[in-house]
C-alpha positions as CSV (number, residue, x, y, z in Angstrom):
1,X,-37.2,15.0,-1.6
2,X,-36.8,17.6,1.2
3,X,-34.7,20.7,0.7
4,X,-31.0,20.7,1.7
5,X,-31.8,23.0,4.6
6,X,-34.6,20.8,5.9
7,X,-32.3,17.8,5.8
8,X,-29.6,19.7,7.6
9,X,-32.0,20.9,10.3
10,X,-33.0,17.3,10.9
11,X,-29.4,16.3,11.8
12,X,-28.5,15.7,15.5
13,X,-24.9,16.0,16.4
14,X,-23.9,12.9,18.4
15,X,-20.2,13.7,18.9
16,X,-17.7,16.4,18.1
17,X,-13.9,16.3,18.1
18,X,-11.6,19.3,17.6
19,X,-8.0,18.8,16.5
20,X,-5.1,20.6,15.0
21,X,-4.4,19.1,11.6
22,X,-1.1,17.3,11.4
23,X,1.4,18.8,8.9
24,X,2.2,16.4,6.1
25,X,5.9,15.6,6.1
26,X,7.5,13.7,3.2
27,X,4.1,12.3,2.3
28,X,2.9,11.2,5.7
29,X,0.9,12.8,8.5
30,X,1.7,9.9,10.9
31,X,-1.8,10.2,12.3
32,X,-5.0,8.2,12.1
33,X,-8.5,9.0,13.0
34,X,-10.5,6.4,15.0
35,X,-14.3,6.6,15.1
36,X,-16.4,4.2,17.1
37,X,-20.1,4.4,16.1
38,X,-21.3,2.3,19.1
39,X,-19.8,4.6,21.7
40,X,-19.5,7.8,19.6
41,X,-15.9,8.0,20.5
42,X,-13.7,10.0,18.2
43,X,-9.9,9.9,18.7
44,X,-6.8,11.0,17.0
45,X,-4.1,8.3,17.2
46,X,-0.5,8.1,16.2
47,X,0.8,5.7,13.5
48,X,3.3,3.5,15.3
49,X,6.8,4.0,13.8
50,X,7.2,0.3,13.5
51,X,4.0,0.1,11.5
52,X,5.3,2.8,9.2
53,X,8.6,1.0,8.8
54,X,7.1,-2.5,8.1
55,X,3.8,-1.7,6.4
56,X,4.7,1.5,4.4
57,X,1.2,3.0,4.1
58,X,-2.2,2.5,2.4
59,X,-3.3,-1.1,2.4
60,X,-0.4,-2.1,4.6
61,X,-1.7,0.3,7.4
62,X,-5.2,-0.9,6.9
63,X,-4.3,-4.6,7.2
64,X,-2.2,-4.1,10.3
65,X,-4.7,-2.1,12.2
66,X,-7.6,-4.4,11.1
67,X,-5.6,-7.3,12.6
68,X,-5.4,-5.5,15.9
69,X,-9.1,-4.8,15.9
70,X,-10.6,-8.2,15.1
71,X,-10.4,-11.8,16.5
72,X,-10.2,-15.1,14.5
73,X,-13.9,-15.5,15.3
74,X,-15.0,-12.0,14.1
75,X,-17.6,-12.0,11.4
76,X,-18.1,-9.2,8.9
77,X,-21.2,-7.8,10.7
78,X,-19.7,-7.9,14.2
79,X,-19.2,-4.5,15.8
80,X,-15.5,-5.0,16.2
81,X,-15.0,-5.4,12.4
82,X,-13.5,-2.2,11.2
83,X,-13.9,-0.4,7.9
84,X,-10.7,1.4,7.2
85,X,-9.9,4.1,4.6
86,X,-6.2,4.4,3.8
87,X,-3.9,6.8,2.0
88,X,-0.3,6.3,1.0
89,X,2.8,8.7,0.9
90,X,2.2,9.4,-2.8
91,X,-1.6,10.0,-2.4
92,X,-2.5,13.5,-3.6
93,X,0.5,14.5,-5.7
94,X,-0.6,16.4,-8.8
95,X,2.6,16.0,-10.8
96,X,2.1,12.3,-11.8
97,X,-1.1,10.6,-13.2
98,X,-3.1,8.3,-11.1
99,X,-2.1,9.6,-7.6
100,X,-5.5,10.1,-6.0
101,X,-6.3,6.6,-5.0
102,X,-8.2,5.5,-1.9
103,X,-7.8,2.1,-0.4
104,X,-10.3,0.4,1.9
105,X,-9.8,-2.7,4.1
106,X,-12.4,-4.7,6.0
107,X,-13.5,-8.3,6.7
108,X,-15.5,-9.2,3.7
109,X,-19.2,-10.4,3.9
110,X,-18.5,-12.6,0.9
111,X,-15.2,-14.3,1.8
112,X,-14.9,-13.9,5.6
113,X,-11.3,-12.7,5.2
114,X,-9.7,-9.3,4.7
115,X,-10.7,-7.6,1.5
116,X,-8.9,-4.6,0.1
117,X,-10.1,-2.3,-2.6
118,X,-8.5,0.5,-4.7
119,X,-10.7,3.4,-5.9
120,X,-10.4,6.9,-7.3
121,X,-12.1,10.2,-6.4
122,X,-10.9,13.0,-4.0
123,X,-11.6,11.4,-0.6
124,X,-8.1,10.0,0.0
125,X,-6.2,13.2,-0.8
126,X,-8.6,15.3,1.2
127,X,-8.5,12.9,4.1
128,X,-4.7,13.2,4.1
129,X,-4.6,16.9,3.6
130,X,-7.0,17.1,6.6
131,X,-4.3,15.5,8.8
132,X,-4.9,11.7,8.6
133,X,-3.2,8.9,6.8
134,X,-6.1,6.7,7.6
135,X,-9.6,6.7,9.1
136,X,-10.8,3.6,10.9
137,X,-14.4,3.1,11.7
138,X,-15.5,0.5,14.3
139,X,-18.8,-0.3,16.0
140,X,-22.3,0.3,14.8
141,X,-24.7,3.2,14.9
142,X,-28.3,2.7,15.8
143,X,-29.5,5.1,13.1
144,X,-28.1,6.5,9.9
145,X,-25.1,8.8,10.5
146,X,-22.7,10.9,8.6
147,X,-19.0,11.1,9.7
148,X,-17.9,14.6,8.7
149,X,-14.3,15.8,8.7
150,X,-13.5,19.4,8.1
151,X,-9.8,19.6,7.4
152,X,-9.7,23.4,7.4
153,X,-11.5,23.9,10.7
154,X,-9.9,20.8,12.4
155,X,-13.4,19.4,13.3
156,X,-14.8,15.9,13.2
157,X,-18.5,15.2,13.9
158,X,-20.8,12.2,14.0
159,X,-24.3,13.4,13.1
160,X,-27.6,11.7,12.4
161,X,-28.9,11.8,8.8
162,X,-32.6,10.8,8.9
163,X,-33.8,12.6,5.8
164,X,-31.1,12.3,3.1
165,X,-31.9,10.2,0.0
166,X,-30.7,6.6,0.0
167,X,-29.5,6.2,-3.6
168,X,-26.1,6.9,-5.0
169,X,-27.4,9.3,-7.6
170,X,-29.0,11.9,-5.4
171,X,-27.1,11.5,-2.2
172,X,-23.7,12.7,-3.4
173,X,-25.3,15.7,-5.1
174,X,-27.0,16.6,-1.8
175,X,-23.9,16.2,0.3
176,X,-21.6,18.2,-2.0
177,X,-24.0,21.1,-1.7
178,X,-24.7,20.6,2.0
179,X,-21.1,20.6,3.2
180,X,-19.7,23.1,0.7
181,X,-19.2,26.8,1.6
182,X,-21.1,28.0,-1.4
183,X,-21.5,26.6,-5.0
184,X,-17.9,27.4,-5.9
185,X,-16.6,25.2,-3.0
186,X,-18.3,22.0,-4.1
187,X,-15.0,20.9,-5.6
188,X,-13.5,20.9,-2.1
189,X,-15.9,18.2,-0.8
190,X,-15.6,14.4,-1.4
191,X,-17.9,11.8,0.0
192,X,-18.1,8.1,0.5
193,X,-21.6,6.7,0.1
194,X,-23.5,3.5,-0.8
195,X,-27.1,2.6,-1.5
196,X,-30.0,0.3,-0.7
197,X,-28.5,-2.6,-2.7
198,X,-25.7,-2.7,-0.1
199,X,-28.3,-3.2,2.6
200,X,-30.1,-6.0,0.9
201,X,-27.2,-8.0,-0.4
202,X,-23.6,-9.1,0.2
203,X,-22.5,-7.3,-3.0
204,X,-22.5,-3.7,-1.7
205,X,-19.9,-1.3,-2.9
206,X,-18.7,2.1,-1.6
207,X,-18.7,5.1,-4.0
208,X,-16.1,7.8,-3.7
209,X,-17.0,11.2,-5.2
210,X,-15.4,14.1,-6.9
211,X,-16.9,17.2,-8.4
212,X,-17.0,17.5,-12.2
213,X,-17.0,21.3,-12.7
214,X,-17.6,21.2,-16.4
215,X,-20.6,18.9,-16.1
216,X,-21.7,20.6,-12.8
217,X,-22.2,17.2,-11.4
218,X,-20.8,14.7,-8.9
219,X,-18.9,11.8,-10.3
220,X,-18.2,8.5,-8.6
221,X,-15.5,5.9,-8.5
222,X,-15.8,2.6,-6.6
223,X,-14.4,0.5,-3.8
224,X,-16.3,-2.5,-5.0
225,X,-15.2,-6.1,-4.5
226,X,-16.1,-8.3,-1.7
227,X,-18.9,-6.3,-0.2
228,X,-17.3,-3.3,1.6
229,X,-20.5,-1.3,1.0
230,X,-22.5,-4.0,2.8
231,X,-20.2,-3.4,5.9
232,X,-20.6,0.4,5.4
233,X,-24.4,0.2,5.5
234,X,-24.5,-2.5,8.3
235,X,-22.7,0.1,10.4
236,X,-25.5,2.6,9.5
237,X,-23.0,4.9,7.8
238,X,-24.9,7.1,5.5
239,X,-21.8,8.9,4.3
240,X,-18.3,9.8,5.2
241,X,-17.8,13.5,4.1
242,X,-14.5,15.3,3.9
243,X,-14.1,19.0,3.2
244,X,-10.7,20.5,2.5
245,X,-9.9,23.7,0.6
246,X,-6.3,24.6,-0.1
247,X,-4.8,21.8,-2.3
248,X,-1.4,22.8,-3.7
249,X,1.2,21.0,-5.7
250,X,3.5,21.0,-2.6
251,X,1.0,20.1,0.1
252,X,2.7,16.7,0.7
253,X,5.9,18.5,1.5
254,X,8.2,16.2,-0.5
255,X,11.8,15.8,0.5
256,X,12.9,16.8,-3.0
257,X,10.5,18.0,-5.7
258,X,12.9,17.5,-8.6
259,X,12.7,13.7,-9.0
260,X,8.9,14.0,-8.9
261,X,8.9,16.6,-11.6
262,X,11.3,14.5,-13.7
263,X,9.1,11.4,-13.5
264,X,5.9,13.4,-14.0
265,X,7.2,15.3,-17.1
266,X,8.3,12.1,-18.7
267,X,5.1,10.3,-18.0
268,X,2.7,13.1,-19.0
269,X,4.5,13.7,-22.2
270,X,4.3,9.9,-23.0
271,X,0.5,9.8,-22.4
272,X,-0.3,13.0,-24.3
273,X,1.9,12.0,-27.3
274,X,1.1,8.3,-27.6
275,X,-2.2,7.4,-26.0
276,X,-4.3,8.1,-29.1
277,X,-2.2,5.4,-31.0
278,X,-1.9,3.0,-28.1
279,X,-4.7,2.2,-25.5
280,X,-6.9,5.2,-26.2
281,X,-7.6,5.6,-22.5
282,X,-8.3,9.3,-22.9
283,X,-11.0,8.5,-25.5
284,X,-12.5,5.2,-24.4
285,X,-11.0,4.2,-21.1
286,X,-10.5,0.5,-20.3
287,X,-13.4,-0.5,-22.7
288,X,-10.8,0.0,-25.4
289,X,-10.0,-3.8,-25.1
290,X,-13.4,-5.3,-25.9
291,X,-12.7,-6.4,-29.5
292,X,-9.1,-7.2,-28.7
293,X,-10.1,-9.7,-26.1
294,X,-12.8,-11.1,-28.4
295,X,-10.3,-11.6,-31.1
296,X,-8.0,-13.7,-28.8
297,X,-10.8,-15.7,-27.3
298,X,-10.7,-14.1,-23.9
299,X,-13.9,-12.1,-23.7
300,X,-16.3,-14.0,-21.4
301,X,-19.5,-15.1,-23.1
302,X,-22.5,-16.8,-21.4
303,X,-21.0,-17.4,-18.0
304,X,-17.5,-17.9,-19.2
305,X,-18.5,-20.7,-21.6
306,X,-16.9,-19.1,-24.6
307,X,-14.3,-16.4,-25.3
308,X,-15.8,-14.7,-28.3
309,X,-19.0,-14.0,-30.2
310,X,-19.9,-12.6,-33.6
311,X,-22.2,-10.0,-31.9
312,X,-19.3,-8.3,-30.1
313,X,-19.2,-5.8,-33.0
314,X,-22.2,-4.2,-31.3
315,X,-20.3,-3.5,-28.0
316,X,-16.8,-2.9,-29.4
317,X,-14.8,0.1,-28.4
318,X,-15.8,2.3,-31.3
319,X,-19.4,2.0,-30.2
320,X,-18.4,3.4,-26.8
321,X,-16.3,6.1,-28.4
322,X,-19.4,7.4,-30.1
323,X,-21.5,7.3,-27.0
324,X,-18.9,8.8,-24.6
325,X,-18.7,12.5,-24.4
326,X,-15.3,13.4,-25.8
327,X,-13.0,16.3,-24.9
328,X,-14.1,16.3,-21.3
329,X,-11.9,16.7,-18.2
330,X,-12.2,13.0,-17.2
331,X,-9.5,12.5,-14.7
332,X,-10.6,11.3,-11.2
333,X,-7.8,13.3,-9.4
334,X,-6.1,16.6,-10.2
335,X,-3.3,16.3,-12.8
336,X,-4.2,12.9,-14.1
337,X,-3.5,13.1,-17.8
338,X,-4.6,9.5,-18.4
339,X,-8.1,11.0,-18.0
340,X,-9.9,7.6,-18.3
341,X,-13.0,8.3,-16.1
342,X,-15.4,8.8,-19.0
343,X,-19.2,9.4,-19.0
344,X,-22.1,9.0,-21.3
345,X,-24.3,12.1,-20.9
346,X,-28.1,12.2,-21.0
347,X,-29.0,8.6,-21.5
348,X,-32.8,8.2,-21.2
349,X,-33.6,5.3,-18.8
350,X,-36.2,2.7,-19.8
351,X,-36.9,1.2,-16.3
352,X,-36.8,1.6,-12.6
353,X,-37.4,4.6,-10.3
354,X,-35.9,7.0,-12.8
355,X,-37.7,5.7,-15.9
356,X,-37.9,8.3,-18.6
357,X,-35.3,10.6,-17.1
358,X,-32.0,11.5,-18.8
359,X,-28.9,10.7,-16.7
360,X,-25.1,10.7,-16.7
361,X,-23.7,7.2,-16.9
362,X,-20.1,6.7,-15.8
363,X,-17.7,4.8,-18.0
364,X,-18.2,2.2,-19.0
365,X,-15.2,0.3,-17.8
366,X,-14.2,-2.9,-19.6
367,X,-15.5,-5.0,-16.7
368,X,-18.9,-3.4,-17.3
369,X,-19.0,-4.4,-20.9
370,X,-17.6,-7.9,-20.4
371,X,-19.7,-8.5,-17.3
372,X,-23.1,-7.0,-18.0
373,X,-22.7,-7.4,-21.7
374,X,-21.2,-10.5,-23.3
375,X,-21.1,-12.7,-20.1
376,X,-24.8,-12.4,-19.7
377,X,-25.4,-12.9,-23.4
378,X,-26.3,-9.2,-24.0
379,X,-24.8,-7.2,-26.9
380,X,-27.0,-4.1,-26.5
381,X,-24.9,-1.1,-25.4
382,X,-27.9,0.8,-24.1
383,X,-28.8,-2.2,-21.8
384,X,-25.2,-2.3,-20.6
385,X,-25.3,1.4,-19.9
386,X,-28.6,1.3,-18.0
387,X,-27.7,-1.8,-16.0
388,X,-24.4,-0.2,-15.1
389,X,-26.2,3.0,-14.0
390,X,-28.6,1.1,-11.7
391,X,-25.9,-1.0,-10.2
392,X,-24.2,2.3,-9.2
393,X,-27.5,3.8,-8.2
394,X,-28.2,1.0,-5.7
395,X,-24.6,0.6,-4.6
396,X,-24.1,-2.9,-6.1
397,X,-20.7,-4.3,-7.1
398,X,-21.1,-4.6,-10.8
399,X,-18.6,-7.4,-11.3
400,X,-20.1,-9.5,-8.5
401,X,-23.6,-9.0,-9.8
402,X,-22.7,-9.6,-13.4
403,X,-21.0,-12.9,-12.7
404,X,-23.8,-13.9,-10.4
405,X,-26.4,-13.1,-13.1
406,X,-24.5,-15.1,-15.7
407,X,-24.4,-18.1,-13.3
408,X,-28.2,-17.8,-12.7
409,X,-28.8,-17.5,-16.4
410,X,-27.0,-20.8,-17.0
411,X,-28.9,-22.4,-14.2
412,X,-32.1,-21.2,-15.8
413,X,-31.2,-22.6,-19.2
414,X,-30.4,-25.9,-17.6
415,X,-33.7,-26.1,-15.8
416,X,-32.2,-25.8,-12.3
417,X,-34.3,-22.7,-11.7
418,X,-37.5,-21.6,-13.5
419,X,-40.1,-18.8,-13.5
420,X,-41.8,-20.3,-10.4
421,X,-38.5,-20.0,-8.5
422,X,-37.6,-16.6,-9.9
423,X,-41.0,-15.1,-9.4
424,X,-41.8,-14.8,-13.1
425,X,-38.4,-13.6,-14.3
426,X,-37.2,-15.1,-17.6
427,X,-33.4,-15.4,-17.0
428,X,-32.3,-16.9,-20.3
429,X,-29.0,-15.4,-21.6
430,X,-29.8,-12.1,-23.2
431,X,-33.0,-11.5,-21.3
432,X,-32.2,-7.8,-20.8
433,X,-35.4,-6.5,-19.4
434,X,-35.7,-9.3,-16.9
435,X,-32.1,-8.7,-15.9
436,X,-32.9,-5.0,-15.2
437,X,-35.9,-6.1,-13.2
438,X,-33.6,-8.3,-11.1
439,X,-31.3,-5.4,-10.4
440,X,-34.3,-3.4,-9.2
441,X,-35.4,-6.2,-7.0
442,X,-32.0,-6.6,-5.5
443,X,-31.6,-2.9,-5.0
444,X,-35.0,-2.6,-3.4
445,X,-34.8,-5.8,-1.3
446,X,-37.6,-7.9,-2.6
447,X,-38.4,-10.9,-4.8
448,X,-35.8,-13.1,-6.4
449,X,-33.3,-10.1,-6.1
450,X,-32.8,-11.0,-2.4
451,X,-31.7,-14.5,-3.4
452,X,-29.4,-13.1,-6.2
453,X,-27.8,-10.8,-3.7
454,X,-26.3,-13.7,-1.9
455,X,-23.7,-14.1,-4.6
456,X,-22.5,-17.3,-6.4
457,X,-20.9,-19.1,-3.4
458,X,-24.1,-19.1,-1.3
459,X,-26.4,-19.7,-4.3
460,X,-24.6,-22.9,-5.1
461,X,-25.4,-24.2,-1.7
462,X,-28.9,-23.0,-1.8
463,X,-29.7,-24.5,-5.2
464,X,-28.2,-27.9,-4.2
465,X,-30.0,-28.0,-0.8
466,X,-33.4,-26.6,-1.7
467,X,-33.8,-27.6,-5.3
468,X,-31.6,-30.7,-5.4
469,X,-29.4,-29.4,-8.2
470,X,-26.2,-31.3,-9.0
471,X,-23.7,-29.8,-6.6
472,X,-20.7,-30.9,-8.7
473,X,-22.1,-29.2,-11.8
474,X,-22.8,-26.0,-9.8
475,X,-19.3,-26.0,-8.4
476,X,-17.9,-26.4,-11.9
477,X,-19.9,-23.5,-13.5
478,X,-20.1,-21.2,-10.4
479,X,-17.3,-18.7,-11.1
480,X,-16.3,-17.8,-7.5
481,X,-13.2,-18.4,-5.5
482,X,-12.9,-17.9,-1.7
483,X,-16.5,-16.7,-1.9
484,X,-15.9,-13.8,-4.4
485,X,-17.1,-13.7,-8.0
486,X,-14.4,-14.0,-10.7
487,X,-13.8,-10.8,-12.7
488,X,-14.4,-10.7,-16.5
489,X,-11.7,-12.7,-18.3
490,X,-12.1,-16.1,-19.8
491,X,-9.1,-18.0,-18.4
492,X,-9.5,-21.5,-19.9
493,X,-6.4,-21.3,-22.0
494,X,-4.2,-19.2,-19.6
495,X,-2.8,-21.3,-16.8
496,X,-1.1,-18.2,-15.4
497,X,-4.4,-16.2,-15.3
498,X,-6.0,-19.2,-13.5
499,X,-3.3,-18.9,-10.9
500,X,-3.6,-15.1,-10.9
501,X,-7.3,-15.5,-10.0
502,X,-7.2,-18.4,-7.6
503,X,-4.1,-17.6,-5.7
504,X,-4.9,-14.0,-5.2
505,X,-5.1,-13.0,-1.5
506,X,-8.5,-11.4,-1.4
507,X,-10.2,-13.3,-4.1
508,X,-10.3,-13.5,-7.9
509,X,-9.9,-9.9,-8.9
510,X,-7.5,-9.2,-11.9
511,X,-5.9,-6.2,-10.2
512,X,-3.5,-8.6,-8.4
513,X,-2.2,-10.5,-11.4
514,X,-3.4,-9.8,-15.0
515,X,-1.3,-12.2,-16.9
516,X,-3.6,-13.4,-19.6
517,X,-2.0,-11.4,-22.5
518,X,1.5,-12.4,-21.6
519,X,0.6,-16.1,-21.2
520,X,-2.1,-16.8,-23.7
521,X,-1.7,-14.2,-26.4
522,X,2.0,-13.6,-26.5
523,X,3.3,-16.9,-25.2
524,X,5.9,-15.2,-22.9
525,X,5.4,-17.6,-20.0
526,X,6.1,-21.1,-21.5
527,X,7.3,-22.9,-18.3
528,X,6.0,-23.4,-14.8
529,X,9.0,-21.4,-13.6
530,X,8.2,-18.5,-15.9
531,X,4.6,-18.5,-14.7
532,X,5.7,-18.8,-11.1
533,X,8.1,-15.8,-11.6
534,X,5.3,-13.8,-13.1
535,X,2.9,-14.8,-10.3
536,X,5.5,-13.5,-7.8
537,X,6.6,-10.3,-9.4
538,X,3.4,-8.8,-10.8
539,X,1.2,-9.3,-7.6
540,X,4.0,-7.7,-5.6
541,X,4.5,-4.8,-7.9
542,X,0.7,-4.2,-8.1
543,X,0.5,-4.4,-4.3
544,X,3.0,-1.5,-4.1
545,X,0.4,0.8,-5.8
546,X,-2.0,0.0,-2.9
547,X,0.7,1.0,-0.4
548,X,1.5,4.3,-2.1
549,X,-1.9,5.6,-3.2
550,X,-1.5,5.1,-6.9
551,X,-3.5,3.8,-9.8
552,X,-2.0,0.9,-11.8
553,X,-3.3,2.1,-15.2
554,X,-0.6,4.6,-16.0
555,X,1.9,1.8,-15.4
556,X,0.5,-0.8,-17.8
557,X,-1.9,1.0,-20.0
558,X,0.7,3.3,-21.4
559,X,4.1,2.4,-22.8
560,X,7.2,4.3,-24.0
561,X,7.6,4.3,-27.7
562,X,10.9,2.3,-27.5
563,X,9.9,-0.2,-24.8
564,X,9.5,-3.1,-27.1
565,X,12.8,-2.3,-28.9
566,X,14.8,-2.2,-25.7
567,X,13.1,-5.2,-23.9
568,X,11.4,-8.5,-24.7
569,X,9.2,-10.9,-22.9
570,X,8.5,-10.5,-19.2
571,X,11.0,-7.6,-19.0
572,X,9.1,-5.6,-21.6
573,X,5.8,-6.3,-19.7
574,X,7.4,-4.8,-16.5
575,X,8.0,-1.5,-18.5
576,X,11.3,-0.6,-16.9
577,X,11.1,3.1,-17.6
578,X,7.9,3.3,-15.6
579,X,9.5,1.4,-12.7
580,X,12.2,4.1,-12.8
581,X,9.5,6.7,-12.6
582,X,8.0,5.1,-9.4
583,X,11.4,4.9,-7.8
584,X,11.9,8.6,-8.6
585,X,8.6,9.5,-7.1
586,X,9.3,7.5,-3.9
587,X,12.7,9.1,-3.5
588,X,11.4,12.6,-4.2
589,X,8.6,12.2,-1.7
590,X,10.3,10.4,1.2
591,X,13.9,11.2,0.6
592,X,14.7,7.4,0.7
593,X,16.5,5.9,-2.2
594,X,14.7,2.7,-3.2
595,X,15.7,0.1,-5.9
596,X,13.3,-2.5,-7.4
597,X,14.3,-5.1,-4.9
598,X,13.5,-2.7,-2.0
599,X,10.1,-1.9,-3.6
600,X,9.2,-5.6,-3.9
601,X,10.3,-6.2,-0.3
602,X,7.9,-3.5,0.9
603,X,5.1,-5.3,-0.9
604,X,6.1,-8.8,0.1
605,X,5.8,-7.9,3.8
606,X,2.3,-6.8,3.3
607,X,1.4,-9.6,0.9
608,X,2.6,-12.3,3.1
609,X,1.0,-10.7,6.2
610,X,-2.4,-10.7,4.4
611,X,-2.0,-14.4,3.5
612,X,-1.3,-15.2,7.2
613,X,-4.3,-13.0,8.1
614,X,-6.4,-15.2,5.9
615,X,-5.1,-18.2,7.7
616,X,-6.1,-16.6,11.0
617,X,-9.6,-16.1,9.7
618,X,-10.0,-19.7,8.6
619,X,-8.8,-19.7,5.0
620,X,-5.4,-19.1,3.4
621,X,-4.4,-22.7,2.4
622,X,-4.1,-24.7,-0.8
623,X,-7.7,-25.8,-0.9
624,X,-8.8,-22.1,-0.9
625,X,-6.8,-21.5,-4.0
626,X,-8.8,-23.8,-6.3
627,X,-10.2,-22.6,-9.6
628,X,-13.7,-23.8,-10.6
629,X,-13.4,-26.0,-13.6
630,X,-15.2,-23.6,-15.9
631,X,-12.2,-21.4,-15.5
632,X,-9.8,-24.2,-16.4
633,X,-11.6,-26.1,-19.2
634,X,-14.9,-27.2,-20.9
635,X,-17.6,-28.3,-18.4
636,X,-20.2,-29.0,-21.1
637,X,-20.1,-30.8,-24.5
638,X,-20.9,-27.6,-26.3
639,X,-17.9,-25.9,-24.8
640,X,-15.6,-28.7,-25.9
641,X,-17.0,-28.8,-29.4
642,X,-16.6,-25.1,-29.8
643,X,-12.8,-25.6,-29.6
644,X,-12.6,-29.3,-30.5
645,X,-9.6,-29.0,-32.7
646,X,-7.7,-27.0,-30.0
647,X,-8.6,-29.5,-27.3
648,X,-7.9,-32.6,-29.4
649,X,-4.5,-31.2,-30.3
650,X,-3.6,-30.4,-26.6
651,X,-4.6,-33.9,-25.6
652,X,-2.4,-35.4,-28.3
653,X,0.6,-33.2,-28.2
654,X,0.8,-31.8,-24.6
655,X,-0.9,-34.6,-22.6
656,X,0.3,-37.4,-24.8
657,X,-3.1,-39.1,-24.9
658,X,-4.0,-41.3,-27.8
659,X,-7.5,-40.1,-28.6
660,X,-8.2,-42.6,-31.3
661,X,-11.6,-44.1,-30.8
662,X,-12.3,-42.0,-27.7
663,X,-15.8,-40.7,-27.1
664,X,-16.4,-37.0,-26.5
665,X,-17.0,-37.7,-22.8
666,X,-13.8,-39.7,-22.5
667,X,-11.8,-36.9,-24.2
668,X,-13.4,-34.3,-21.8
669,X,-12.5,-36.5,-18.8
670,X,-8.9,-36.9,-20.0
671,X,-8.6,-33.1,-20.7
672,X,-9.9,-32.4,-17.2
673,X,-7.4,-34.7,-15.6
674,X,-4.6,-33.0,-17.6
675,X,-5.6,-29.5,-16.9
676,X,-6.2,-30.0,-13.2
677,X,-2.8,-31.7,-12.9
678,X,-1.2,-28.7,-14.7
679,X,-2.9,-26.3,-12.2
680,X,-1.7,-28.4,-9.2
681,X,1.9,-28.2,-10.6
682,X,1.5,-24.5,-11.0
683,X,0.4,-24.2,-7.3
684,X,3.6,-26.1,-6.3
685,X,5.8,-23.8,-8.4
686,X,4.2,-20.6,-7.2
687,X,4.2,-21.5,-3.5
688,X,7.9,-22.4,-3.7
689,X,8.7,-19.1,-5.5
690,X,6.7,-17.1,-2.9
691,X,8.4,-18.8,0.0
692,X,5.2,-20.6,1.1
693,X,4.9,-24.2,2.2
694,X,3.2,-26.9,0.1
695,X,-0.2,-25.9,1.7
696,X,0.2,-22.3,0.6
697,X,1.2,-20.8,4.0
698,X,4.2,-18.5,4.3
699,X,7.0,-20.4,6.1
700,X,8.6,-19.2,9.3
701,X,11.8,-18.5,7.4
702,X,9.8,-16.3,5.0
703,X,8.1,-14.1,7.6
704,X,11.5,-13.8,9.4
705,X,13.1,-12.7,6.2
706,X,10.2,-10.2,5.7
707,X,10.8,-8.8,9.2
708,X,7.2,-9.6,10.3
709,X,7.9,-12.5,12.6
710,X,5.6,-11.1,15.3
711,X,4.8,-13.7,18.0
712,X,1.2,-14.1,16.9
713,X,2.2,-14.8,13.3
714,X,4.9,-17.2,14.4
715,X,2.5,-19.1,16.7
716,X,-0.1,-19.3,14.0
717,X,2.3,-20.6,11.3
718,X,3.7,-23.1,13.8
719,X,0.3,-24.5,14.7
720,X,-0.6,-24.9,11.1
721,X,2.7,-26.7,10.3
722,X,2.0,-29.0,13.2
723,X,-1.5,-29.8,11.9
724,X,-0.2,-30.5,8.4
């Protein structure tokens, strides 16, 4: 690898833009940076006051301006598709945990509709402190470029980057050194990068960095689902780099600091006092749930066939506690006492381009363990760690790859694919070394890895057309919805979680509606109305985090000591004291008093707008909200037999089926008919509760009530209603 200075000397500046950084007022700069990589145009543009009023910030801004940029015929790799990085009015506060979040919006390579992502790191705060509530990138460069924003000098450049490394391990280290004013300034740089896996697949992610001063190393958080990194690299973006020195607790210029301090003091005290007895986020992070999910039959095992396995003891949370370096400053933004961004230091790799080297491995998150671990039939923590590292190294969405790998492994075990097709790879469940080789092939763009990089949706079609596999079976076991792979929860026995996955706007990511505990474990959602209410409230409340620049974990992975004494059922799950905190934060920052109904109204405008956006791009109706049957019930005989007593009881007591004398296949067919009928009834209840028509489209009355009855939306909804 060349020296930093040699790399810098190879740069050619294609465009320069000087500006006076906008002063942040009550959480907003009211400015956006527009960069066109085809024309090398850089412009500072105002945020329309109407957009601020209707769409609030963050993801709302991104969706609105993406709508303006694209057409119904726009594909993800068309130059007019934009990749937008967004901040919200609470982005960058240091008084409350989880306030450093970046949001990205683009047309997804996997789904063809808008995909939004929420990730940590310092880029969103530094972007806002540099004067911009959002950065929108349009067009395509002809060679690799870096977009550099210097928020102190008021300077934006587009410059070629021909010599920088192309992996997500070395590149952030290089850029933090290259764009810092000396070693002590590296903490004031944040970068967005991807890797070669994003170039060779539809599963590319974007990493967002921050500087870990204690480790003297860059750390990475991810914008991962739906292929935003693939868009990033298709536009020839090597990196987006932001430099800003001068962060202070008052830089957002809040209207009134006192409510913010009140909420922050209460929340920080709660985390520091209770976390070690509650979720252990500060010790283990989200992987604290592995054995809990196994115990309640929710941990995905072997492509979501099963929900538990005796070998889970080998990847349970205490294993990760011993591997994770403890007592480290593991927050991914300043002031985050939840401190859940853990790392396993000095793991020696067994494979790949860094074979034999000792590296820092981030996390792992729960999704890492459930996806690369149990769902692929692996219970070796060191395999999970190495596979996680190389997914990050190549810029591959870990969840998307893990669910794709599990699908391919089941296809392999059913004889649909074999070593001749895989190029010699043995993809039985638990074939760890071959799984690692597949990651390397995908990341480097050769062999069967290129095929795997298509994702489950396109693999189903390929296997049916080229290898004459049973398309119905593939559709049943292929865990994707809208083209995006399902995240790592086994939802067979949670109707609400099935709806949370399948009726999510961007695709089946649990960050929209994680209801499996309330529904399956605690039985708090017994009726369709209860489930519909939960599938209305929780997606809207979680949407609000993406408008504000917040992390959802401090809301639902911490809990006041007396919450379960004061509240029960769904009310307890909402955690009212935390809702109070967020209302205090909003009032303190913006000066606007907001109640819970007002909060939900902000979210609903954006949520319904995104649903209509999906309709504009060719999706967004009832048929697109269907769950593959593997997520509803047993596809194979072994699945049914693994829970035979449970399924027999449900047929008898819930479906009122007389199973006397029925064969196994007859019982499976009856159970399928019952469960699919239940899901259709859930769709009806949820659509009605959300103010959508029977085909899942927001009604004209709904968008009028939302205040987003723009002519183009009204026309689109009217045309759809006429067709139906």
